C-alpha positions in Angstrom: 99.0 46.9 102.0 101.9 49.1 100.1 99.0 49.8 97.5 96.6 51.3 99.2 100.0 53.3 100.3 100.3 54.6 96.7 97.2 54.4 95.4 96.5 57.3 99.0 99.5 59.0 97.4 98.4 59.1 93.9 94.7 60.8 94.9 96.5 63.5 97.7 98.8 64.2 94.9 96.1 65.1 92.0 93.8 66.2 94.7 96.4 68.7 95.6 96.9 69.7 91.8 93.8 69.9 91.8 92.7 72.6 94.5 96.0 74.0 93.1 94.7 74.5 89.6 91.3 76.3 91.4 93.0 78.8 92.8 92.7 81.5 90.4 96.2 83.0 90.5 96.7 86.9 92.7 98.4 88.8 89.3 94.8 87.0 87.4 93.3 91.0 87.6 95.3 93.5 89.0 93.1 96.2 90.1 95.1 100.1 90.3 95.9 100.7 94.1 97.7 98.7 97.1 98.9 95.5 95.7 96.8 92.3 98.0 99.2 90.6 100.5 99.4 87.7 97.9 100.9 90.1 95.1 103.4 91.1 98.2 104.7 88.1 98.8 105.3 87.1 95.3 106.4 90.1 94.2 109.1 91.1 97.3 110.0 87.6 97.0 110.7 87.9 92.6 112.6 91.1 93.6 114.9 89.4 96.7 115.7 86.5 94.1 117.0 89.4 92.0 119.1 91.1 94.3 120.6 88.0 95.6 121.8 86.5 93.1 123.4 90.2 91.3 124.9 90.4 95.2 125.9 86.7 94.2 127.1 88.5 91.3 125.2 85.5 89.6 124.3 88.3 86.3 122.4 85.2 84.4 120.2 84.3 87.1 119.8 88.2 88.1 118.7 88.2 84.1 116.5 85.2 84.6 113.8 87.5 87.0 113.6 90.3 84.2 110.7 90.8 81.8 110.6 89.8 78.5 110.1 93.2 76.9 113.7 94.2 78.4 115.5 90.7 77.7 114.4 92.0 73.8 115.8 95.0 74.2 119.1 94.6 76.7 121.7 91.4 76.2 123.1 90.1 79.3 125.8 91.8 78.8 125.0 94.8 79.2 122.6 94.1 81.6 125.8 93.6 83.2 127.4 96.7 82.5 124.2 98.4 84.1 124.4 96.7 86.9 128.1 96.7 88.1 127.7 100.2 86.7 125.0 102.6 87.9 124.0 99.5 90.4 126.7 99.6 92.8 124.8 99.7 95.6 123.5 96.1 94.7 126.3 94.6 94.6 127.1 95.3 98.1 124.2 95.4 99.2 124.4 94.4 103.6 120.7 94.4 103.7 117.1 95.5 102.3 113.7 95.8 102.8 110.5 96.2 101.0 108.3 99.7 101.1 105.1 100.4 99.4 104.1 98.6 96.4 101.4 99.8 94.4 99.2 98.9 91.2 99.0 101.3 88.0 98.1 100.3 84.3 98.3 97.2 84.6 102.0 97.4 86.2 103.1 96.6 89.6 106.0 99.3 90.8 107.2 98.4 94.1 110.0 100.8 96.3 112.9 98.5 98.0 115.2 100.1 100.4 118.9 99.2 100.6 121.8 99.1 102.8 124.8 98.8 101.6 128.7 99.0 102.4 129.1 102.5 100.8 125.7 103.9 100.1 122.2 103.2 100.9 120.1 103.7 98.1 115.7 103.6 97.8 114.6 102.2 94.4 112.0 101.8 92.5 111.0 98.6 90.4 108.7 98.5 87.7 107.1 94.7 87.1 104.5 93.4 84.6 103.4 90.4 84.7 102.6 88.5 81.4 101.5 85.3 81.3 100.9 85.4 85.3 104.4 85.8 85.5 106.1 88.8 86.9 109.1 90.6 84.7 111.3 92.9 86.6 110.8 95.9 83.4 113.2 98.6 85.5 114.2 100.2 88.8 115.2 103.0 89.1 117.2 105.1 92.4 114.7 107.9 93.6 117.2 108.2 96.1 120.5 107.7 97.8 122.9 108.5 100.5 126.1 107.8 102.1 126.1 105.6 104.7 127.0 107.5 107.5 127.6 103.6 109.5 130.6 102.3 108.0 
């Protein structure tokens, strides 16, 4: 009876592996225009993980979400200095939400609204896909305003 359970488990695992391999990545073909639902979910998950790491001041983890091209030009120490100097709203964020997601010229642009302790901001994230993996290239503050709720 135990052998039958082991065989069934192996078969199930093998079947899942094959079905996962047959599903194309949502980033296999990037067509200009709005992101697909799958692309939005994966992009938002990636950015959320980086913002949460920044809020926890875990800069090693936050840096790991950067694109290889970013890491080639900015080292971890510089990354931390940039975040602390220019993106304090991400460290002190109390909430964030996602707005428009667009694909342009093979890159993903995701807008994020951040509610900070002292300031709210709207950021535009630029991500690339390298070997079907997302990476943050840049985040620009496109709008900042004083938080009147404090």
